[in-house]
A tleap script that builds the chain and sets N, CA, C and O, in Angstrom:
source leaprc.protein.ff14SB
mol = sequence {
  NMET VAL LYS ILE SER LYS LYS ASP LYS LEU
  THR GLU ASP GLU VAL ILE GLY ILE VAL ALA
  ASN ASN LEU LYS LYS LEU GLU GLU SER LEU
  ASP ILE CPHE
}
set mol.1.N position { -216.339 87.485 -96.481 }
set mol.1.CA position { -217.481 88.104 -95.783 }
set mol.1.C position { -217.235 88.104 -94.271 }
set mol.1.O position { -216.731 87.133 -93.706 }
set mol.2.N position { -217.598 89.194 -93.648 }
set mol.2.CA position { -217.482 89.281 -92.199 }
set mol.2.C position { -218.809 88.852 -91.591 }
set mol.2.O position { -219.868 89.372 -91.943 }
set mol.3.N position { -218.731 87.902 -90.680 }
set mol.3.CA position { -219.955 87.458 -90.017 }
set mol.3.C position { -220.265 88.400 -88.872 }
set mol.3.O position { -219.384 88.727 -88.077 }
set mol.4.N position { -221.495 88.834 -88.784 }
set mol.4.CA position { -221.919 89.755 -87.735 }
set mol.4.C position { -222.972 89.068 -86.877 }
set mol.4.O position { -224.026 88.666 -87.371 }
set mol.5.N position { -222.675 88.938 -85.588 }
set mol.5.CA position { -223.673 88.350 -84.695 }
set mol.5.C position { -224.797 89.350 -84.475 }
set mol.5.O position { -224.619 90.553 -84.662 }
set mol.6.N position { -225.948 88.842 -84.080 }
set mol.6.CA position { -227.119 89.716 -83.966 }
set mol.6.C position { -226.899 90.857 -82.981 }
set mol.6.O position { -227.369 91.971 -83.215 }
set mol.7.N position { -226.191 90.600 -81.885 }
set mol.7.CA position { -225.984 91.672 -80.907 }
set mol.7.C position { -225.061 92.759 -81.453 }
set mol.7.O position { -225.101 93.901 -80.994 }
set mol.8.N position { -224.234 92.402 -82.430 }
set mol.8.CA position { -223.308 93.371 -83.025 }
set mol.8.C position { -223.836 93.921 -84.344 }
set mol.8.O position { -223.122 94.605 -85.077 }
set mol.9.N position { -225.094 93.614 -84.633 }
set mol.9.CA position { -225.658 93.990 -85.931 }
set mol.9.C position { -225.528 95.492 -86.179 }
set mol.9.O position { -225.887 96.310 -85.332 }
set mol.10.N position { -225.007 95.834 -87.354 }
set mol.10.CA position { -224.849 97.236 -87.721 }
set mol.10.C position { -226.177 97.803 -88.198 }
set mol.10.O position { -227.024 97.088 -88.732 }
set mol.11.N position { -226.334 99.087 -87.995 }
set mol.11.CA position { -227.522 99.742 -88.534 }
set mol.11.C position { -227.337 99.885 -90.038 }
set mol.11.O position { -226.220 99.798 -90.546 }
set mol.12.N position { -228.418 100.102 -90.730 }
set mol.12.CA position { -228.360 100.258 -92.185 }
set mol.12.C position { -227.416 101.399 -92.562 }
set mol.12.O position { -226.645 101.283 -93.515 }
set mol.13.N position { -227.480 102.498 -91.816 }
set mol.13.CA position { -226.626 103.652 -92.106 }
set mol.13.C position { -225.151 103.286 -91.981 }
set mol.13.O position { -224.333 103.707 -92.798 }
set mol.14.N position { -224.812 102.500 -90.952 }
set mol.14.CA position { -223.420 102.091 -90.763 }
set mol.14.C position { -222.954 101.224 -91.919 }
set mol.14.O position { -221.840 101.381 -92.419 }
set mol.15.N position { -223.821 100.303 -92.342 }
set mol.15.CA position { -223.476 99.428 -93.465 }
set mol.15.C position { -223.244 100.258 -94.726 }
set mol.15.O position { -222.268 100.044 -95.445 }
set mol.16.N position { -224.145 101.204 -94.989 }
set mol.16.CA position { -224.014 102.060 -96.173 }
set mol.16.C position { -222.711 102.855 -96.097 }
set mol.16.O position { -222.014 103.006 -97.100 }
set mol.17.N position { -222.388 103.357 -94.916 }
set mol.17.CA position { -221.153 104.115 -94.737 }
set mol.17.C position { -219.924 103.268 -95.009 }
set mol.17.O position { -218.986 103.726 -95.662 }
set mol.18.N position { -219.920 102.028 -94.511 }
set mol.18.CA position { -218.789 101.124 -94.724 }
set mol.18.C position { -218.641 100.807 -96.203 }
set mol.18.O position { -217.533 100.828 -96.739 }
set mol.19.N position { -219.750 100.514 -96.863 }
set mol.19.CA position { -219.714 100.199 -98.295 }
set mol.19.C position { -219.186 101.398 -99.081 }
set mol.19.O position { -218.360 101.244 -99.980 }
set mol.20.N position { -219.669 102.589 -98.736 }
set mol.20.CA position { -219.226 103.799 -99.430 }
set mol.20.C position { -217.726 104.007 -99.241 }
set mol.20.O position { -217.024 104.369 -100.186 }
set mol.21.N position { -217.232 103.779 -98.020 }
set mol.21.CA position { -215.800 103.929 -97.759 }
set mol.21.C position { -214.995 102.933 -98.573 }
set mol.21.O position { -213.954 103.281 -99.130 }
set mol.22.N position { -215.474 101.686 -98.649 }
set mol.22.CA position { -214.764 100.662 -99.405 }
set mol.22.C position { -214.733 101.003 -100.882 }
set mol.22.O position { -213.711 100.809 -101.539 }
set mol.23.N position { -215.839 101.511 -101.416 }
set mol.23.CA position { -215.879 101.898 -102.827 }
set mol.23.C position { -214.916 103.046 -103.091 }
set mol.23.O position { -214.243 103.075 -104.122 }
set mol.24.N position { -214.852 103.988 -102.161 }
set mol.24.CA position { -213.955 105.135 -102.321 }
set mol.24.C position { -212.507 104.665 -102.335 }
set mol.24.O position { -211.715 105.121 -103.159 }
set mol.25.N position { -212.152 103.750 -101.421 }
set mol.25.CA position { -210.793 103.215 -101.371 }
set mol.25.C position { -210.480 102.464 -102.655 }
set mol.25.O position { -209.376 102.571 -103.188 }
set mol.26.N position { -211.450 101.705 -103.153 }
set mol.26.CA position { -211.260 100.937 -104.378 }
set mol.26.C position { -210.989 101.869 -105.548 }
set mol.26.O position { -210.087 101.620 -106.348 }
set mol.27.N position { -211.762 102.936 -105.651 }
set mol.27.CA position { -211.560 103.905 -106.731 }
set mol.27.C position { -210.181 104.542 -106.634 }
set mol.27.O position { -209.512 104.733 -107.650 }
set mol.28.N position { -209.751 104.875 -105.414 }
set mol.28.CA position { -208.439 105.487 -105.224 }
set mol.28.C position { -207.335 104.523 -105.625 }
set mol.28.O position { -206.354 104.936 -106.243 }
set mol.29.N position { -207.476 103.242 -105.283 }
set mol.29.CA position { -206.447 102.266 -105.640 }
set mol.29.C position { -206.420 102.038 -107.146 }
set mol.29.O position { -205.357 101.786 -107.714 }
set mol.30.N position { -207.582 102.124 -107.802 }
set mol.30.CA position { -207.622 101.965 -109.256 }
set mol.30.C position { -206.995 103.162 -109.956 }
set mol.30.O position { -206.442 103.024 -111.048 }
set mol.31.N position { -207.078 104.340 -109.332 }
set mol.31.CA position { -206.491 105.543 -109.921 }
set mol.31.C position { -204.975 105.427 -110.041 }
set mol.31.O position { -204.371 106.075 -110.895 }
set mol.32.N position { -204.353 104.603 -109.188 }
set mol.32.CA position { -202.900 104.433 -109.227 }
set mol.32.C position { -202.481 103.837 -110.568 }
set mol.32.O position { -201.449 104.213 -111.123 }
set mol.33.N position { -203.261 102.935 -111.072 }
set mol.33.CA position { -202.953 102.303 -112.358 }
set mol.33.C position { -203.490 103.181 -113.451 }
set mol.33.O position { -203.351 102.855 -114.629 }
savepdb mol mol.pdb
quit
């Protein structure tokens, strides 16, 4: 887990975007197998 200090707190939209990107990368890596 990445710790985020309050001053660096991401907006909800940014968090959703990061999660979506990670899921997309995960799906792409699973497609290799």
